C-alpha positions in Angstrom: 0.0 0.0 0.0 1.5 3.3 -1.1 0.1 6.6 0.4 1.0 10.0 -0.9 0.2 13.2 1.0 -1.5 15.8 -1.2 -3.2 17.9 1.4 -6.0 20.3 0.4 -5.6 24.0 1.1 -7.2 25.1 4.3 -10.6 26.5 3.4 -14.2 26.4 4.7 -15.6 24.1 2.0 -13.3 21.1 1.8 -10.6 21.3 4.5 -11.9 23.4 7.4 -9.0 22.6 9.7 -11.3 21.6 12.5 -9.9 18.8 14.7 -11.8 15.6 14.9 -13.0 15.1 18.5 -13.1 11.3 18.6 -13.2 8.3 16.2 -16.3 6.2 16.0 -16.3 4.9 12.4 -14.6 4.6 9.0 -17.0 5.5 6.2 -16.5 4.0 2.7 -17.5 5.9 -0.5 -17.2 5.7 -4.2 -16.3 8.6 -6.4 -19.2 7.8 -8.9 -17.1 8.6 -12.0 -15.9 5.4 -13.8 -12.2 5.3 -14.4 -11.6 8.8 -13.0 -8.1 8.9 -11.4 -7.7 9.7 -7.7 -5.6 12.8 -8.6 -8.6 14.3 -10.4 -10.9 13.6 -7.4 -8.4 15.3 -5.2 -8.3 18.3 -7.5 -12.1 18.4 -7.5 -12.1 18.6 -3.7 -9.5 21.4 -3.9 -11.6 23.3 -6.5 -14.4 23.5 -3.9 -12.4 26.0 -1.8 -14.2 28.9 -3.5 -17.6 27.7 -2.3 -19.3 27.5 -5.6 -19.4 23.7 -5.6 -20.5 23.3 -2.1 -19.0 21.3 0.7 -17.2 18.0 0.2 -13.9 16.0 0.7 -12.5 12.8 2.2 -9.4 11.9 4.1 -8.2 9.3 1.5 -8.8 8.4 -2.2 -7.9 5.0 -3.4 -7.0 5.0 -7.1 -7.8 2.5 -9.8 -4.3 1.0 -9.5 -4.4 0.9 -5.7 -2.3 4.1 -5.1 -3.7 6.1 -2.2 -3.8 9.9 -1.9 -4.3 11.4 1.6 -6.1 14.8 1.2 -6.7 15.6 4.8 -4.7 14.6 7.9 -6.6 12.0 10.0 -6.8 14.3 13.0 -8.9 16.8 11.0 -12.5 16.8 9.9 -13.3 16.1 6.2 -16.8 16.9 4.8 -17.7 13.4 3.6 -20.8 12.3 5.4 -22.9 15.3 6.4 -26.5 15.5 5.3 -29.4 17.9 5.2 -31.7 15.5 3.5 -34.3 13.2 5.1 -33.5 9.5 5.3 -36.5 7.8 3.6 -36.7 5.0 6.3 -36.4 7.0 9.5 -37.9 10.2 8.3 -35.0 12.0 10.1 -31.8 13.6 8.8 -29.7 10.5 9.5 -30.5 6.8 9.6 -31.5 5.0 12.8 -28.1 3.2 12.7 -26.3 6.6 12.4 -28.2 8.2 15.2 -27.5 5.2 17.5 -23.8 5.0 16.5 -22.9 8.7 16.5 -25.4 10.1 19.1 -25.3 13.9 19.3 -23.2 14.2 16.1 -26.2 12.7 14.2 -29.0 14.4 16.2 -28.0 18.0 16.8 -28.6 20.1 13.8 -26.1 22.6 15.0 -23.2 20.2 14.4 -21.4 19.2 11.2 -22.8 15.7 11.6 -20.9 12.5 11.8 -18.0 14.2 10.0 -16.8 15.2 13.5 -16.2 11.5 14.5 -15.4 9.6 11.3 -12.8 9.2 8.6 -13.8 9.0 4.9 -12.2 6.8 2.2 -13.2 7.3 -1.4 -12.7 4.5 -3.9 -12.4 5.0 -7.7 -14.8 2.7 -9.5 -14.0 1.0 -12.9 -17.6 1.2 -14.2 -21.0 2.9 -13.6 -22.2 -0.1 -11.6 -19.6 0.7 -9.0 -17.3 -2.3 -9.5 -13.8 -1.8 -8.2 -10.6 -3.2 -9.6 -8.8 -5.8 -7.5 -5.9 -3.3 -6.8 -8.4 -0.7 -5.5 -10.0 -3.1 -3.1 -6.7 -4.6 -2.0 -5.4 -1.2 -1.0 -8.7 -0.1 0.5 -8.7 -3.2 2.7 -5.0 -2.6 3.8 -5.7 1.1 4.5 -8.9 0.3 6.5 -7.1 -2.4 8.4 -4.3 0.0 9.3 -6.7 2.7 10.4 -8.8 0.2 12.5 -5.7 -1.1 14.2 -4.2 2.3 15.0 -7.5 3.9 16.1 -9.0 0.9 17.9 -12.0 0.3 15.6 -13.7 -3.0 15.2 -13.9 -3.6 11.4 -17.1 -5.7 11.8 -19.0 -2.9 13.6 -17.2 0.3 12.8 -16.8 0.3 9.0 -19.9 1.7 7.3 -21.0 3.1 4.0 -22.2 6.6 3.2 -25.6 5.0 2.4 -25.7 3.4 5.9 -25.3 6.8 7.5 -27.6 9.0 5.4 -30.0 6.5 3.9 -30.7 8.4 0.7 -27.4 8.3 -1.1 -26.4 5.2 -3.2 -22.7 5.3 -2.0 -20.9 3.2 -2.8 -23.4 2.1 -5.4 -22.4 -1.6 -5.7 -22.4 -2.0 -1.9 -25.7 -0.2 -1.6 -27.2 -2.5 -4.2 -25.4 -5.6 -2.7 -25.0 -5.0 1.1 -23.2 -8.4 1.3 -20.2 -6.7 -0.4 -19.8 -4.4 2.6 -19.8 -7.5 4.9 -17.1 -9.1 2.6 -15.0 -6.0 2.9 -15.4 -5.9 6.7 -14.3 -9.5 7.0 -11.3 -8.9 4.7 -10.2 -6.0 6.9 -10.7 -8.1 10.0 -8.6 -10.9 8.6 -5.5 -8.7 8.3 
């Protein structure tokens, strides 16, 4: 696993410089653009600094070839899992799972949501269905295992998807369509 630091500029829209208060979960995402390299995703996050493209970022981006870019230091907040939309199932801003897992971070509208207590990993898909190359998944598993070990997370309980937190977003698409893929990923992380 190769990780390169390419930190975003400090700005209010993609790297606010806020310190993460605690660590409760690792949230997995997909970039939603088939075959888009991680460097372009990183540059898109950087382009948000002017505010015209809204909020958004992640701590890590896993490329198609398994190369990893770290955009935001782990001790800082990234804007990867906030929401202002209603979850269709709970009829609240976050899912029942998220409100139970994150407490005040998912119930107090005056917070930045679960961003305050999670890390985000984006994965670059190889197609519109959300499939990932073997190299992408291998590096994502290694990265997640390293994070879980260092930050005392249980991979079987503390790795989630964006969809599991907000309920309305199909992210990562393949894992939302096939939840067993998340379970496979968690088991692979646990096995390392």
